[in-house]
C-alpha positions as CSV (number, residue, x, y, z in Angstrom):
1,M,97.7,-28.2,-65.7
2,I,95.4,-29.0,-62.7
3,D,98.2,-30.5,-60.6
4,H,99.8,-27.6,-61.1
5,Q,97.3,-24.6,-61.1
6,L,96.2,-26.2,-57.7
7,T,99.8,-26.2,-56.2
8,E,100.4,-22.5,-57.2
9,W,97.3,-21.6,-55.2
10,G,98.0,-23.5,-52.3
11,R,101.9,-22.4,-52.6
12,D,101.2,-18.7,-52.4
13,P,97.4,-17.9,-51.6
14,A,97.7,-14.5,-50.8
15,T,98.6,-13.8,-54.7
16,L,94.5,-15.0,-55.3
17,E,93.1,-11.9,-53.3
18,D,94.2,-9.4,-56.0
19,E,91.7,-10.9,-58.1
20,G,88.8,-9.8,-55.8
21,V,87.9,-13.2,-54.4
22,D,88.7,-15.1,-51.6
23,P,91.8,-17.4,-51.8
24,P,91.0,-21.2,-50.8
25,P,92.4,-21.9,-47.5
26,P,94.9,-24.9,-47.8
27,L,92.3,-27.3,-46.5
28,T,90.5,-26.9,-49.7
29,V,93.6,-27.1,-51.8
30,Q,94.9,-30.1,-50.5
31,K,91.0,-31.7,-50.7
32,A,91.7,-30.8,-54.2
33,I,94.6,-31.9,-55.2
34,R,93.7,-35.2,-53.5
35,L,90.4,-35.5,-55.7
36,A,91.9,-34.8,-58.9
37,E,94.3,-37.8,-57.9
38,A,91.5,-39.9,-57.2
39,L,89.9,-39.1,-60.4
40,R,93.0,-39.6,-62.6
41,D,93.7,-43.0,-60.9
42,E,90.5,-44.0,-61.4
43,G,91.0,-43.2,-65.2
44,M,88.5,-40.5,-65.1
45,P,88.9,-37.4,-67.9
46,N,90.1,-34.7,-67.0
47,P,88.0,-31.4,-66.5
48,Q,88.2,-29.1,-68.9
49,T,88.2,-26.1,-66.0
50,V,89.4,-25.4,-62.5
51,V,87.7,-22.5,-61.1
52,R,87.6,-20.6,-57.7
53,D,84.0,-19.0,-56.7
54,P,84.1,-15.9,-54.9
55,N,83.8,-17.9,-51.3
56,G,87.2,-19.7,-51.7
57,D,85.4,-23.1,-52.9
58,I,87.2,-25.2,-55.5
59,V,85.0,-26.0,-58.4
60,F,86.0,-28.9,-61.3
61,E,83.8,-29.0,-64.1
62,R,83.6,-31.7,-67.5
63,A,81.4,-31.6,-70.2
64,V,79.6,-34.5,-71.0
65,I,77.0,-35.1,-73.8
66,G,74.3,-32.7,-73.0
67,G,75.4,-31.5,-70.0
68,A,78.0,-31.3,-67.3
69,E,79.5,-32.9,-64.2
70,L,80.7,-30.5,-61.9
71,F,83.1,-31.4,-58.4
72,H,82.4,-28.8,-55.7
73,V,85.3,-28.1,-52.9
74,W,83.8,-26.6,-50.6
75,D,85.9,-24.4,-47.7
76,D,85.3,-26.9,-45.0
77,G,86.4,-29.6,-46.9
78,Q,83.2,-31.5,-48.1
79,V,82.8,-32.5,-52.0
80,E,79.8,-32.8,-53.9
81,F,79.3,-34.0,-57.3
82,R,76.9,-32.8,-59.4
83,K,75.3,-33.7,-63.0
84,V,73.5,-31.3,-65.0
85,T,71.7,-32.3,-68.2
86,D,70.1,-30.2,-70.9
87,G,70.5,-27.3,-68.2
88,K,68.4,-29.4,-65.7
89,L,70.0,-30.6,-62.3
90,I,70.2,-34.6,-62.8
91,E,72.5,-35.8,-59.7
92,R,74.0,-34.5,-56.3
93,R,75.4,-36.0,-53.6
94,Q,78.2,-35.6,-51.4
95,L,81.3,-37.6,-51.7
96,H,83.4,-37.0,-48.7
């Protein structure tokens, strides 16, 4: 699902403009696809959701015990990891 969804966003980003948010730039989509592949290759669980934020960024989220892990791919290609437990930010770091 992730690879298909991301591939579709990269193939025709103009279709996303109809939803009232900026489409992710090609660099962001490419970086998100590479991130999804890297997570898969490391044997990590797939994110449960992949969403676009209103600024054209892409966010992967997966539930973990007591919270969530988020991978935020910014529109400039930067990737940030965040871990939230019991509603509190526990960890935040740049990955790339």
